mmCIF file of the N, C-alpha and C atoms, coordinates in Angstrom:
data_MODEL
# 
_entry.id   MODEL 
# 
loop_
_atom_site.group_PDB 
_atom_site.id 
_atom_site.type_symbol 
_atom_site.label_atom_id 
_atom_site.label_alt_id 
_atom_site.label_comp_id 
_atom_site.label_asym_id 
_atom_site.label_entity_id 
_atom_site.label_seq_id 
_atom_site.pdbx_PDB_ins_code 
_atom_site.Cartn_x 
_atom_site.Cartn_y 
_atom_site.Cartn_z 
_atom_site.occupancy 
_atom_site.B_iso_or_equiv 
_atom_site.pdbx_formal_charge 
_atom_site.auth_seq_id 
_atom_site.auth_comp_id 
_atom_site.auth_asym_id 
_atom_site.auth_atom_id 
_atom_site.pdbx_PDB_model_num 
ATOM 1   N N  . MET A 1 1  ? 85.701  109.517 21.335 1.00 0.00 ? 1  MET A N  1 
ATOM 2   C CA . MET A 1 1  ? 85.854  108.836 22.605 1.00 0.00 ? 1  MET A CA 1 
ATOM 3   C C  . MET A 1 1  ? 87.282  109.032 23.124 1.00 0.00 ? 1  MET A C  1 
ATOM 4   N N  . PRO A 1 2  ? 87.441  109.097 24.430 1.00 0.00 ? 2  PRO A N  1 
ATOM 5   C CA . PRO A 1 2  ? 88.773  109.341 24.985 1.00 0.00 ? 2  PRO A CA 1 
ATOM 6   C C  . PRO A 1 2  ? 89.763  108.206 24.755 1.00 0.00 ? 2  PRO A C  1 
ATOM 7   N N  . ASP A 1 3  ? 89.269  106.995 24.495 1.00 0.00 ? 3  ASP A N  1 
ATOM 8   C CA . ASP A 1 3  ? 90.198  105.889 24.268 1.00 0.00 ? 3  ASP A CA 1 
ATOM 9   C C  . ASP A 1 3  ? 90.260  105.457 22.800 1.00 0.00 ? 3  ASP A C  1 
ATOM 10  N N  . SER A 1 4  ? 89.783  106.316 21.906 1.00 0.00 ? 4  SER A N  1 
ATOM 11  C CA . SER A 1 4  ? 89.855  105.995 20.477 1.00 0.00 ? 4  SER A CA 1 
ATOM 12  C C  . SER A 1 4  ? 91.311  106.110 20.013 1.00 0.00 ? 4  SER A C  1 
ATOM 13  N N  . PRO A 1 5  ? 91.701  105.338 19.017 1.00 0.00 ? 5  PRO A N  1 
ATOM 14  C CA . PRO A 1 5  ? 93.085  105.422 18.523 1.00 0.00 ? 5  PRO A CA 1 
ATOM 15  C C  . PRO A 1 5  ? 93.510  106.820 18.104 1.00 0.00 ? 5  PRO A C  1 
ATOM 16  N N  . LYS A 1 6  ? 92.616  107.589 17.478 1.00 0.00 ? 6  LYS A N  1 
ATOM 17  C CA . LYS A 1 6  ? 92.961  108.963 17.067 1.00 0.00 ? 6  LYS A CA 1 
ATOM 18  C C  . LYS A 1 6  ? 93.259  109.851 18.275 1.00 0.00 ? 6  LYS A C  1 
ATOM 19  N N  . THR A 1 7  ? 92.441  109.738 19.318 1.00 0.00 ? 7  THR A N  1 
ATOM 20  C CA . THR A 1 7  ? 92.636  110.547 20.520 1.00 0.00 ? 7  THR A CA 1 
ATOM 21  C C  . THR A 1 7  ? 93.934  110.170 21.214 1.00 0.00 ? 7  THR A C  1 
ATOM 22  N N  . ILE A 1 8  ? 94.193  108.882 21.337 1.00 0.00 ? 8  ILE A N  1 
ATOM 23  C CA . ILE A 1 8  ? 95.418  108.410 21.987 1.00 0.00 ? 8  ILE A CA 1 
ATOM 24  C C  . ILE A 1 8  ? 96.642  108.886 21.212 1.00 0.00 ? 8  ILE A C  1 
ATOM 25  N N  . GLU A 1 9  ? 96.601  108.733 19.894 1.00 0.00 ? 9  GLU A N  1 
ATOM 26  C CA . GLU A 1 9  ? 97.718  109.152 19.039 1.00 0.00 ? 9  GLU A CA 1 
ATOM 27  C C  . GLU A 1 9  ? 97.972  110.652 19.170 1.00 0.00 ? 9  GLU A C  1 
ATOM 28  N N  . SER A 1 10 ? 96.922  111.441 19.172 1.00 0.00 ? 10 SER A N  1 
ATOM 29  C CA . SER A 1 10 ? 97.042  112.892 19.298 1.00 0.00 ? 10 SER A CA 1 
ATOM 30  C C  . SER A 1 10 ? 97.630  113.280 20.655 1.00 0.00 ? 10 SER A C  1 
ATOM 31  N N  . TYR A 1 11 ? 97.126  112.661 21.723 1.00 0.00 ? 11 TYR A N  1 
ATOM 32  C CA . TYR A 1 11 ? 97.615  112.939 23.074 1.00 0.00 ? 11 TYR A CA 1 
ATOM 33  C C  . TYR A 1 11 ? 99.098  112.582 23.186 1.00 0.00 ? 11 TYR A C  1 
ATOM 34  N N  . ALA A 1 12 ? 99.453  111.390 22.703 1.00 0.00 ? 12 ALA A N  1 
ATOM 35  C CA . ALA A 1 12 ? 100.838 110.928 22.791 1.00 0.00 ? 12 ALA A CA 1 
ATOM 36  C C  . ALA A 1 12 ? 101.776 111.868 22.026 1.00 0.00 ? 12 ALA A C  1 
ATOM 37  N N  . LYS A 1 13 ? 101.365 112.282 20.851 1.00 0.00 ? 13 LYS A N  1 
ATOM 38  C CA . LYS A 1 13 ? 102.182 113.192 20.047 1.00 0.00 ? 13 LYS A CA 1 
ATOM 39  C C  . LYS A 1 13 ? 102.358 114.526 20.765 1.00 0.00 ? 13 LYS A C  1 
ATOM 40  N N  . ASP A 1 14 ? 101.264 115.048 21.349 1.00 0.00 ? 14 ASP A N  1 
ATOM 41  C CA . ASP A 1 14 ? 101.294 116.312 22.072 1.00 0.00 ? 14 ASP A CA 1 
ATOM 42  C C  . ASP A 1 14 ? 102.244 116.249 23.269 1.00 0.00 ? 14 ASP A C  1 
ATOM 43  N N  . LYS A 1 15 ? 102.332 115.091 23.910 1.00 0.00 ? 15 LYS A N  1 
ATOM 44  C CA . LYS A 1 15 ? 103.176 114.924 25.099 1.00 0.00 ? 15 LYS A CA 1 
ATOM 45  C C  . LYS A 1 15 ? 104.596 114.481 24.772 1.00 0.00 ? 15 LYS A C  1 
ATOM 46  N N  . GLY A 1 16 ? 104.872 114.269 23.488 1.00 0.00 ? 16 GLY A N  1 
ATOM 47  C CA . GLY A 1 16 ? 106.220 113.882 23.078 1.00 0.00 ? 16 GLY A CA 1 
ATOM 48  C C  . GLY A 1 16 ? 106.559 112.427 23.337 1.00 0.00 ? 16 GLY A C  1 
ATOM 49  N N  . LEU A 1 17 ? 105.550 111.577 23.448 1.00 0.00 ? 17 LEU A N  1 
ATOM 50  C CA . LEU A 1 17 ? 105.797 110.157 23.681 1.00 0.00 ? 17 LEU A CA 1 
ATOM 51  C C  . LEU A 1 17 ? 106.262 109.495 22.388 1.00 0.00 ? 17 LEU A C  1 
ATOM 52  N N  . ILE A 1 18 ? 107.101 108.495 22.525 1.00 0.00 ? 18 ILE A N  1 
ATOM 53  C CA . ILE A 1 18 ? 107.659 107.800 21.376 1.00 0.00 ? 18 ILE A CA 1 
ATOM 54  C C  . ILE A 1 18 ? 106.891 106.497 21.158 1.00 0.00 ? 18 ILE A C  1 
ATOM 55  N N  . LYS A 1 19 ? 106.310 106.336 19.945 1.00 0.00 ? 19 LYS A N  1 
ATOM 56  C CA . LYS A 1 19 ? 105.551 105.128 19.630 1.00 0.00 ? 19 LYS A CA 1 
ATOM 57  C C  . LYS A 1 19 ? 106.487 104.044 19.110 1.00 0.00 ? 19 LYS A C  1 
ATOM 58  N N  . VAL A 1 20 ? 106.291 102.830 19.618 1.00 0.00 ? 20 VAL A N  1 
ATOM 59  C CA . VAL A 1 20 ? 107.107 101.682 19.223 1.00 0.00 ? 20 VAL A CA 1 
ATOM 60  C C  . VAL A 1 20 ? 106.185 100.544 18.818 1.00 0.00 ? 20 VAL A C  1 
ATOM 61  N N  . SER A 1 21 ? 106.503 99.892  17.700 1.00 0.00 ? 21 SER A N  1 
ATOM 62  C CA . SER A 1 21 ? 105.759 98.716  17.259 1.00 0.00 ? 21 SER A CA 1 
ATOM 63  C C  . SER A 1 21 ? 106.602 97.476  17.498 1.00 0.00 ? 21 SER A C  1 
ATOM 64  N N  . LEU A 1 22 ? 105.980 96.448  18.049 1.00 0.00 ? 22 LEU A N  1 
ATOM 65  C CA . LEU A 1 22 ? 106.659 95.171  18.278 1.00 0.00 ? 22 LEU A CA 1 
ATOM 66  C C  . LEU A 1 22 ? 106.567 94.312  17.022 1.00 0.00 ? 22 LEU A C  1 
ATOM 67  N N  . PRO A 1 23 ? 107.531 93.404  16.799 1.00 0.00 ? 23 PRO A N  1 
ATOM 68  C CA . PRO A 1 23 ? 107.478 92.559  15.606 1.00 0.00 ? 23 PRO A CA 1 
ATOM 69  C C  . PRO A 1 23 ? 106.325 91.552  15.628 1.00 0.00 ? 23 PRO A C  1 
ATOM 70  N N  . GLU A 1 24 ? 105.834 91.225  16.828 1.00 0.00 ? 24 GLU A N  1 
ATOM 71  C CA . GLU A 1 24 ? 104.703 90.306  16.950 1.00 0.00 ? 24 GLU A CA 1 
ATOM 72  C C  . GLU A 1 24 ? 103.907 90.646  18.200 1.00 0.00 ? 24 GLU A C  1 
ATOM 73  N N  . TYR A 1 25 ? 102.690 90.149  18.273 1.00 0.00 ? 25 TYR A N  1 
ATOM 74  C CA . TYR A 1 25 ? 101.843 90.402  19.435 1.00 0.00 ? 25 TYR A CA 1 
ATOM 75  C C  . TYR A 1 25 ? 102.363 89.659  20.660 1.00 0.00 ? 25 TYR A C  1 
ATOM 76  N N  . ILE A 1 26 ? 102.321 90.319  21.811 1.00 0.00 ? 26 ILE A N  1 
ATOM 77  C CA . ILE A 1 26 ? 102.597 89.675  23.094 1.00 0.00 ? 26 ILE A CA 1 
ATOM 78  C C  . ILE A 1 26 ? 101.528 90.147  24.071 1.00 0.00 ? 26 ILE A C  1 
ATOM 79  N N  . THR A 1 27 ? 101.399 89.452  25.191 1.00 0.00 ? 27 THR A N  1 
ATOM 80  C CA . THR A 1 27 ? 100.416 89.888  26.183 1.00 0.00 ? 27 THR A CA 1 
ATOM 81  C C  . THR A 1 27 ? 100.991 91.057  26.980 1.00 0.00 ? 27 THR A C  1 
ATOM 82  N N  . VAL A 1 28 ? 100.099 91.818  27.564 1.00 0.00 ? 28 VAL A N  1 
ATOM 83  C CA . VAL A 1 28 ? 100.510 92.946  28.405 1.00 0.00 ? 28 VAL A CA 1 
ATOM 84  C C  . VAL A 1 28 ? 101.356 92.422  29.567 1.00 0.00 ? 28 VAL A C  1 
ATOM 85  N N  . ARG A 1 29 ? 100.983 91.287  30.131 1.00 0.00 ? 29 ARG A N  1 
ATOM 86  C CA . ARG A 1 29 ? 101.737 90.696  31.243 1.00 0.00 ? 29 ARG A CA 1 
ATOM 87  C C  . ARG A 1 29 ? 103.170 90.339  30.812 1.00 0.00 ? 29 ARG A C  1 
ATOM 88  N N  . GLU A 1 30 ? 103.317 89.740  29.631 1.00 0.00 ? 30 GLU A N  1 
ATOM 89  C CA . GLU A 1 30 ? 104.654 89.407  29.126 1.00 0.00 ? 30 GLU A CA 1 
ATOM 90  C C  . GLU A 1 30 ? 105.488 90.675  28.934 1.00 0.00 ? 30 GLU A C  1 
ATOM 91  N N  . PHE A 1 31 ? 104.864 91.703  28.386 1.00 0.00 ? 31 PHE A N  1 
ATOM 92  C CA . PHE A 1 31 ? 105.556 92.976  28.181 1.00 0.00 ? 31 PHE A CA 1 
ATOM 93  C C  . PHE A 1 31 ? 106.000 93.558  29.523 1.00 0.00 ? 31 PHE A C  1 
ATOM 94  N N  . ALA A 1 32 ? 105.104 93.556  30.505 1.00 0.00 ? 32 ALA A N  1 
ATOM 95  C CA . ALA A 1 32 ? 105.417 94.130  31.812 1.00 0.00 ? 32 ALA A CA 1 
ATOM 96  C C  . ALA A 1 32 ? 106.564 93.381  32.491 1.00 0.00 ? 32 ALA A C  1 
ATOM 97  N N  . GLU A 1 33 ? 106.580 92.067  32.370 1.00 0.00 ? 33 GLU A N  1 
ATOM 98  C CA . GLU A 1 33 ? 107.633 91.269  32.999 1.00 0.00 ? 33 GLU A CA 1 
ATOM 99  C C  . GLU A 1 33 ? 109.006 91.568  32.413 1.00 0.00 ? 33 GLU A C  1 
ATOM 100 N N  . LYS A 1 34 ? 109.064 91.951  31.143 1.00 0.00 ? 34 LYS A N  1 
ATOM 101 C CA . LYS A 1 34 ? 110.330 92.158  30.440 1.00 0.00 ? 34 LYS A CA 1 
ATOM 102 C C  . LYS A 1 34 ? 110.807 93.608  30.405 1.00 0.00 ? 34 LYS A C  1 
ATOM 103 N N  . ASN A 1 35 ? 109.941 94.549  30.798 1.00 0.00 ? 35 ASN A N  1 
ATOM 104 C CA . ASN A 1 35 ? 110.288 95.962  30.604 1.00 0.00 ? 35 ASN A CA 1 
ATOM 105 C C  . ASN A 1 35 ? 110.177 96.779  31.879 1.00 0.00 ? 35 ASN A C  1 
ATOM 106 N N  . ASP A 1 36 ? 111.311 97.338  32.285 1.00 0.00 ? 36 ASP A N  1 
ATOM 107 C CA . ASP A 1 36 ? 111.364 98.263  33.401 1.00 0.00 ? 36 ASP A CA 1 
ATOM 108 C C  . ASP A 1 36 ? 111.253 99.668  32.801 1.00 0.00 ? 36 ASP A C  1 
ATOM 109 N N  . GLY A 1 37 ? 110.638 100.582 33.490 1.00 0.00 ? 37 GLY A N  1 
ATOM 110 C CA . GLY A 1 37 ? 110.428 101.924 32.962 1.00 0.00 ? 37 GLY A CA 1 
ATOM 111 C C  . GLY A 1 37 ? 108.943 102.231 32.948 1.00 0.00 ? 37 GLY A C  1 
ATOM 112 N N  . THR A 1 38 ? 108.555 103.250 32.208 1.00 0.00 ? 38 THR A N  1 
ATOM 113 C CA . THR A 1 38 ? 107.151 103.669 32.148 1.00 0.00 ? 38 THR A CA 1 
ATOM 114 C C  . THR A 1 38 ? 106.685 103.669 30.702 1.00 0.00 ? 38 THR A C  1 
ATOM 115 N N  . TYR A 1 39 ? 105.559 102.987 30.455 1.00 0.00 ? 39 TYR A N  1 
ATOM 116 C CA . TYR A 1 39 ? 105.023 102.819 29.109 1.00 0.00 ? 39 TYR A CA 1 
ATOM 117 C C  . TYR A 1 39 ? 103.506 102.947 29.116 1.00 0.00 ? 39 TYR A C  1 
ATOM 118 N N  . ILE A 1 40 ? 102.969 103.446 28.033 1.00 0.00 ? 40 ILE A N  1 
ATOM 119 C CA . ILE A 1 40 ? 101.537 103.402 27.770 1.00 0.00 ? 40 ILE A CA 1 
ATOM 120 C C  . ILE A 1 40 ? 101.365 102.335 26.703 1.00 0.00 ? 40 ILE A C  1 
ATOM 121 N N  . VAL A 1 41 ? 100.651 101.256 27.025 1.00 0.00 ? 41 VAL A N  1 
ATOM 122 C CA . VAL A 1 41 ? 100.503 100.152 26.075 1.00 0.00 ? 41 VAL A CA 1 
ATOM 123 C C  . VAL A 1 41 ? 99.131  100.216 25.411 1.00 0.00 ? 41 VAL A C  1 
ATOM 124 N N  . ASN A 1 42 ? 99.123  99.908  24.115 1.00 0.00 ? 42 ASN A N  1 
ATOM 125 C CA . ASN A 1 42 ? 97.879  99.907  23.340 1.00 0.00 ? 42 ASN A CA 1 
ATOM 126 C C  . ASN A 1 42 ? 97.276  98.514  23.331 1.00 0.00 ? 42 ASN A C  1 
ATOM 127 N N  . ILE A 1 43 ? 96.037  98.448  23.766 1.00 0.00 ? 43 ILE A N  1 
ATOM 128 C CA . ILE A 1 43 ? 95.253  97.224  23.701 1.00 0.00 ? 43 ILE A CA 1 
ATOM 129 C C  . ILE A 1 43 ? 94.013  97.601  22.906 1.00 0.00 ? 43 ILE A C  1 
ATOM 130 N N  . ARG A 1 44 ? 93.652  96.856  21.956 1.00 0.00 ? 44 ARG A N  1 
ATOM 131 C CA . ARG A 1 44 ? 92.481  97.103  21.109 1.00 0.00 ? 44 ARG A CA 1 
ATOM 132 C C  . ARG A 1 44 ? 91.503  98.142  21.678 1.00 0.00 ? 44 ARG A C  1 
ATOM 133 N N  . SER A 1 45 ? 91.603  99.364  21.220 1.00 0.00 ? 45 SER A N  1 
ATOM 134 C CA . SER A 1 45 ? 90.763  100.494 21.646 1.00 0.00 ? 45 SER A CA 1 
ATOM 135 C C  . SER A 1 45 ? 90.793  100.734 23.150 1.00 0.00 ? 45 SER A C  1 
ATOM 136 N N  . HIS A 1 46 ? 91.949  100.544 23.740 1.00 0.00 ? 46 HIS A N  1 
ATOM 137 C CA . HIS A 1 46 ? 92.118  100.765 25.177 1.00 0.00 ? 46 HIS A CA 1 
ATOM 138 C C  . HIS A 1 46 ? 93.602  100.985 25.428 1.00 0.00 ? 46 HIS A C  1 
ATOM 139 N N  . VAL A 1 47 ? 93.939  101.688 26.480 1.00 0.00 ? 47 VAL A N  1 
ATOM 140 C CA . VAL A 1 47 ? 95.333  101.841 26.877 1.00 0.00 ? 47 VAL A CA 1 
ATOM 141 C C  . VAL A 1 47 ? 95.465  101.531 28.361 1.00 0.00 ? 47 VAL A C  1 
ATOM 142 N N  . ALA A 1 48 ? 96.672  101.135 28.738 1.00 0.00 ? 48 ALA A N  1 
ATOM 143 C CA . ALA A 1 48 ? 96.993  100.871 30.142 1.00 0.00 ? 48 ALA A CA 1 
ATOM 144 C C  . ALA A 1 48 ? 98.416  101.376 30.374 1.00 0.00 ? 48 ALA A C  1 
ATOM 145 N N  . CYS A 1 49 ? 98.774  101.510 31.622 1.00 0.00 ? 49 CYS A N  1 
ATOM 146 C CA . CYS A 1 49 ? 100.125 101.939 31.980 1.00 0.00 ? 49 CYS A CA 1 
ATOM 147 C C  . CYS A 1 49 ? 100.907 100.733 32.508 1.00 0.00 ? 49 CYS A C  1 
ATOM 148 N N  . VAL A 1 50 ? 102.143 100.615 32.046 1.00 0.00 ? 50 VAL A N  1 
ATOM 149 C CA . VAL A 1 50 ? 103.081 99.645  32.608 1.00 0.00 ? 50 VAL A CA 1 
ATOM 150 C C  . VAL A 1 50 ? 104.228 100.467 33.174 1.00 0.00 ? 50 VAL A C  1 
ATOM 151 N N  . LYS A 1 51 ? 104.434 100.327 34.481 1.00 0.00 ? 51 LYS A N  1 
ATOM 152 C CA . LYS A 1 51 ? 105.493 101.099 35.138 1.00 0.00 ? 51 LYS A CA 1 
ATOM 153 C C  . LYS A 1 51 ? 106.271 100.181 36.064 1.00 0.00 ? 51 LYS A C  1 
ATOM 154 N N  . ASN A 1 52 ? 107.573 100.121 35.836 1.00 0.00 ? 52 ASN A N  1 
ATOM 155 C CA . ASN A 1 52 ? 108.459 99.300  36.650 1.00 0.00 ? 52 ASN A CA 1 
ATOM 156 C C  . ASN A 1 52 ? 107.918 97.879  36.837 1.00 0.00 ? 52 ASN A C  1 
ATOM 157 N N  . ASN A 1 53 ? 107.569 97.258  35.728 1.00 0.00 ? 53 ASN A N  1 
ATOM 158 C CA . ASN A 1 53 ? 107.106 95.867  35.655 1.00 0.00 ? 53 ASN A CA 1 
ATOM 159 C C  . ASN A 1 53 ? 105.728 95.624  36.261 1.00 0.00 ? 53 ASN A C  1 
ATOM 160 N N  . MET A 1 54 ? 104.973 96.670  36.542 1.00 0.00 ? 54 MET A N  1 
ATOM 161 C CA . MET A 1 54 ? 103.618 96.538  37.091 1.00 0.00 ? 54 MET A CA 1 
ATOM 162 C C  . MET A 1 54 ? 102.617 97.106  36.088 1.00 0.00 ? 54 MET A C  1 
ATOM 163 N N  . ILE A 1 55 ? 101.436 96.482  36.012 1.00 0.00 ? 55 ILE A N  1 
ATOM 164 C CA . ILE A 1 55 ? 100.369 96.946  35.125 1.00 0.00 ? 55 ILE A CA 1 
ATOM 165 C C  . ILE A 1 55 ? 99.395  97.785  35.944 1.00 0.00 ? 55 ILE A C  1 
ATOM 166 N N  . TYR A 1 56 ? 99.096  98.970  35.455 1.00 0.00 ? 56 TYR A N  1 
ATOM 167 C CA . TYR A 1 56 ? 98.125  99.848  36.110 1.00 0.00 ? 56 TYR A CA 1 
ATOM 168 C C  . TYR A 1 56 ? 96.953  100.059 35.156 1.00 0.00 ? 56 TYR A C  1 
ATOM 169 N N  . ASP A 1 57 ? 95.796  99.603  35.567 1.00 0.00 ? 57 ASP A N  1 
ATOM 170 C CA . ASP A 1 57 ? 94.592  99.705  34.743 1.00 0.00 ? 57 ASP A CA 1 
ATOM 171 C C  . ASP A 1 57 ? 93.385  99.578  35.670 1.00 0.00 ? 57 ASP A C  1 
ATOM 172 N N  . THR A 1 58 ? 92.216  99.842  35.147 1.00 0.00 ? 58 THR A N  1 
ATOM 173 C CA . THR A 1 58 ? 90.993  99.725  35.944 1.00 0.00 ? 58 THR A CA 1 
ATOM 174 C C  . THR A 1 58 ? 90.487  98.293  36.000 1.00 0.00 ? 58 THR A C  1 
ATOM 175 N N  . TRP A 1 59 ? 91.085  97.408  35.199 1.00 0.00 ? 59 TRP A N  1 
ATOM 176 C CA . TRP A 1 59 ? 90.733  95.988  35.200 1.00 0.00 ? 59 TRP A CA 1 
ATOM 177 C C  . TRP A 1 59 ? 91.973  95.195  34.813 1.00 0.00 ? 59 TRP A C  1 
ATOM 178 N N  . ASP A 1 60 ? 91.940  93.883  34.985 1.00 0.00 ? 60 ASP A N  1 
ATOM 179 C CA . ASP A 1 60 ? 93.097  93.035  34.708 1.00 0.00 ? 60 ASP A CA 1 
ATOM 180 C C  . ASP A 1 60 ? 93.222  92.774  33.212 1.00 0.00 ? 60 ASP A C  1 
ATOM 181 N N  . CYS A 1 61 ? 94.081  93.533  32.557 1.00 0.00 ? 61 CYS A N  1 
ATOM 182 C CA . CYS A 1 61 ? 94.275  93.410  31.113 1.00 0.00 ? 61 CYS A CA 1 
ATOM 183 C C  . CYS A 1 61 ? 95.513  92.595  30.771 1.00 0.00 ? 61 CYS A C  1 
ATOM 184 N N  . GLY A 1 62 ? 96.116  91.950  31.746 1.00 0.00 ? 62 GLY A N  1 
ATOM 185 C CA . GLY A 1 62 ? 97.373  91.235  31.551 1.00 0.00 ? 62 GLY A CA 1 
ATOM 186 C C  . GLY A 1 62 ? 97.360  90.179  30.467 1.00 0.00 ? 62 GLY A C  1 
ATOM 187 N N  . SER A 1 63 ? 96.213  89.529  30.248 1.00 0.00 ? 63 SER A N  1 
ATOM 188 C CA . SER A 1 63 ? 96.148  88.465  29.246 1.00 0.00 ? 63 SER A CA 1 
ATOM 189 C C  . SER A 1 63 ? 95.829  88.984  27.841 1.00 0.00 ? 63 SER A C  1 
ATOM 190 N N  . TYR A 1 64 ? 95.570  90.271  27.715 1.00 0.00 ? 64 TYR A N  1 
ATOM 191 C CA . TYR A 1 64 ? 95.249  90.855  26.407 1.00 0.00 ? 64 TYR A CA 1 
ATOM 192 C C  . TYR A 1 64 ? 96.520  91.069  25.599 1.00 0.00 ? 64 TYR A C  1 
ATOM 193 N N  . LYS A 1 65 ? 96.401  90.933  24.274 1.00 0.00 ? 65 LYS A N  1 
ATOM 194 C CA . LYS A 1 65 ? 97.564  91.073  23.407 1.00 0.00 ? 65 LYS A CA 1 
ATOM 195 C C  . LYS A 1 65 ? 97.738  92.512  22.943 1.00 0.00 ? 65 LYS A C  1 
ATOM 196 N N  . MET A 1 66 ? 99.001  92.879  22.785 1.00 0.00 ? 66 MET A N  1 
ATOM 197 C CA . MET A 1 66 ? 99.355  94.223  22.352 1.00 0.00 ? 66 MET A CA 1 
ATOM 198 C C  . MET A 1 66 ? 100.459 94.121  21.312 1.00 0.00 ? 66 MET A C  1 
ATOM 199 N N  . LYS A 1 67 ? 100.577 95.156  20.488 1.00 0.00 ? 67 LYS A N  1 
ATOM 200 C CA . LYS A 1 67 ? 101.654 95.194  19.505 1.00 0.00 ? 67 LYS A CA 1 
ATOM 201 C C  . LYS A 1 67 ? 102.355 96.551  19.462 1.00 0.00 ? 67 LYS A C  1 
ATOM 202 N N  . THR A 1 68 ? 101.738 97.578  20.020 1.00 0.00 ? 68 THR A N  1 
ATOM 203 C CA . THR A 1 68 ? 102.371 98.895  20.059 1.00 0.00 ? 68 THR A CA 1 
ATOM 204 C C  . THR A 1 68 ? 102.311 99.475  21.463 1.00 0.00 ? 68 THR A C  1 
ATOM 205 N N  . TYR A 1 69 ? 103.249 100.367 21.733 1.00 0.00 ? 69 TYR A N  1 
ATOM 206 C CA . TYR A 1 69 ? 103.287 101.050 23.026 1.00 0.00 ? 69 TYR A CA 1 
ATOM 207 C C  . TYR A 1 69 ? 103.989 102.389 22.849 1.00 0.00 ? 69 TYR A C  1 
ATOM 208 N N  . TYR A 1 70 ? 103.857 103.232 23.864 1.00 0.00 ? 70 TYR A N  1 
ATOM 209 C CA . TYR A 1 70 ? 104.539 104.529 23.896 1.00 0.00 ? 70 TYR A CA 1 
ATOM 210 C C  . TYR A 1 70 ? 105.501 104.545 25.060 1.00 0.00 ? 70 TYR A C  1 
ATOM 211 N N  . VAL A 1 71 ? 106.682 105.085 24.809 1.00 0.00 ? 71 VAL A N  1 
ATOM 212 C CA . VAL A 1 71 ? 107.687 105.237 25.847 1.00 0.00 ? 71 VAL A CA 1 
ATOM 213 C C  . VAL A 1 71 ? 107.465 106.588 26.516 1.00 0.00 ? 71 VAL A C  1 
ATOM 214 N N  . VAL A 1 72 ? 107.332 106.575 27.841 1.00 0.00 ? 72 VAL A N  1 
ATOM 215 C CA . VAL A 1 72 ? 107.192 107.807 28.615 1.00 0.00 ? 72 VAL A CA 1 
ATOM 216 C C  . VAL A 1 72 ? 108.564 108.115 29.183 1.00 0.00 ? 72 VAL A C  1 
ATOM 217 N N  . LYS A 1 73 ? 109.149 109.212 28.732 1.00 0.00 ? 73 LYS A N  1 
ATOM 218 C CA . LYS A 1 73 ? 110.478 109.579 29.215 1.00 0.00 ? 73 LYS A CA 1 
ATOM 219 C C  . LYS A 1 73 ? 110.379 110.266 30.555 1.00 0.00 ? 73 LYS A C  1 
ATOM 220 N N  . ALA A 1 74 ? 111.313 109.907 31.452 1.00 0.00 ? 74 ALA A N  1 
ATOM 221 C CA . ALA A 1 74 ? 111.385 110.557 32.750 1.00 0.00 ? 74 ALA A CA 1 
ATOM 222 C C  . ALA A 1 74 ? 111.921 111.962 32.588 1.00 0.00 ? 74 ALA A C  1 
ATOM 223 N N  . LYS A 1 75 ? 111.410 112.884 33.383 1.00 0.00 ? 75 LYS A N  1 
ATOM 224 C CA . LYS A 1 75 ? 111.866 114.273 33.315 1.00 0.00 ? 75 LYS A CA 1 
ATOM 225 C C  . LYS A 1 75 ? 112.933 114.552 34.321 1.00 0.00 ? 75 LYS A C  1 
# 
């Protein structure tokens, strides 16, 4: 599946994204409020984009908890 952890991990590695683990779970909304920049956040078998404090997804995932994310470096 395109949103399986193995597929996401492989894609992120191929694109040179840096994986970061948080010390504890926080909601996607809390993460977005605190982080400026571009990130791919992991939500239980799903990913979303957080860019410049905004959440981009096909549904409102703000209340879902996350513990890892990928840093997307600007070119």
